[in-house]
C-alpha positions in Angstrom: 135.5 201.7 -53.6 136.4 199.9 -50.4 137.7 201.3 -47.2 140.3 199.0 -45.7 141.8 199.3 -42.3 145.5 199.6 -42.0 148.0 198.9 -39.1 149.2 202.0 -37.3 152.7 202.2 -35.7 151.0 201.8 -32.3 149.3 198.6 -33.5 152.7 197.3 -34.7 154.4 198.2 -31.4 151.6 196.4 -29.5 152.0 193.3 -31.7 155.7 193.2 -31.4 155.7 193.7 -27.6 153.3 190.8 -27.1 155.3 188.6 -29.4 158.5 189.5 -27.6 156.8 188.9 -24.2 155.7 185.4 -25.2 159.2 184.6 -26.5 160.8 185.8 -23.3 158.3 184.0 -21.1 159.3 180.8 -22.9 163.1 181.5 -22.9 163.3 181.8 -26.7 165.5 184.1 -28.7 163.7 184.9 -32.0 163.4 187.5 -34.7 160.0 189.1 -35.0 158.7 190.8 -38.2 155.4 192.6 -38.9 154.3 193.6 -42.4 151.4 195.6 -43.8 148.7 194.4 -46.1 151.0 194.8 -49.1 153.7 192.7 -47.6 156.0 195.7 -46.8 158.1 195.6 -43.6 156.8 197.7 -40.7 158.9 196.1 -37.9 161.9 193.8 -37.5 163.7 193.0 -34.4 166.2 190.3 -33.6 166.3 189.4 -29.9 169.7 189.0 -28.3 170.9 185.5 -29.1 168.5 184.8 -32.0 170.1 183.1 -35.0 171.4 185.5 -37.6 169.4 183.9 -40.4 166.2 184.4 -38.4 166.3 188.1 -39.2 166.0 187.2 -42.9 163.4 184.4 -42.5 160.9 186.1 -40.2 159.9 188.9 -42.7 159.5 186.4 -45.5 157.2 184.3 -43.3 155.1 187.4 -42.7 155.1 188.3 -46.4 154.0 184.7 -47.3 150.9 185.2 -45.2 149.9 188.4 -46.9 150.5 187.1 -50.4 148.5 183.9 -49.8 146.0 184.8 -47.1 147.1 181.7 -45.1 149.5 180.9 -42.2 152.9 179.9 -43.6 152.4 176.5 -42.1 150.0 175.7 -44.9 152.9 175.6 -47.3 155.2 173.7 -45.0 152.4 171.1 -44.8 152.1 171.0 -48.6 155.8 170.2 -49.0 155.8 167.7 -46.1 152.9 165.9 -47.8 154.8 165.6 -51.1 153.5 168.6 -53.0 157.0 169.9 -53.8 155.7 172.2 -56.5 155.0 174.6 -53.5 158.8 175.1 -53.4 158.6 177.0 -56.7 156.1 179.5 -55.3 157.3 182.9 -54.1 156.7 181.9 -50.5 158.6 180.6 -47.5 157.1 177.2 -46.7 158.0 177.3 -43.0 155.7 177.5 -40.0 155.9 180.7 -38.0 153.9 183.3 -40.1 150.4 184.3 -39.1 148.1 186.7 -41.0 146.4 189.6 -39.3 142.7 189.7 -40.4 140.4 192.6 -39.6 136.8 192.5 -40.8 137.6 189.6 -43.1 140.5 191.4 -44.8 144.2 190.7 -44.3 145.8 193.9 -43.1 149.2 192.5 -42.3 151.1 189.6 -40.8 153.5 188.5 -38.2 156.5 186.3 -38.9 158.7 184.8 -36.3 161.9 182.7 -36.7 164.6 181.4 -34.4 163.2 178.3 -32.6 161.2 175.2 -33.6 158.5 175.8 -36.1 155.5 175.4 -33.8 157.2 177.7 -31.2 157.7 180.4 -33.9 154.0 180.1 -34.7 153.1 180.4 -30.9 155.0 183.6 -30.7 153.5 185.0 -33.9 150.0 184.1 -32.7 150.6 185.9 -29.4 151.4 189.1 -31.4 148.2 188.7 -33.5 146.2 188.1 -30.4 147.4 191.4 -28.8 145.8 193.3 -31.6 142.5 191.5 -31.3 142.4 192.3 -27.6 142.1 196.1 -28.3 139.7 195.7 -31.3 
């Protein structure tokens, strides 16, 4: 049997705060979602002014990372490169989801939506980096 680390509420708050700080520093209004290693929601916030749809997309970007073990951009790239079969997968092929990996195991993910794809990913990576800083 394996022992697998799990995100705590304090971890999730740290991740969300760092992601929000990055978004605010850039002047971006986004939705930020964090999920656990099973793809279940632990956190969702929609900043003032973030698009309404972003609150539905951000959690799915996070879930995509947990299900696949990859940033959600991998699937956007597949589709953009003509591999449209990726559209039939139970994932959201949009950049902005980043997995949280601890000791080689995916323990959760951050999904961000509301601005350009690369900007969403920048905010998500800031959240993931905040957890790495305390590890």
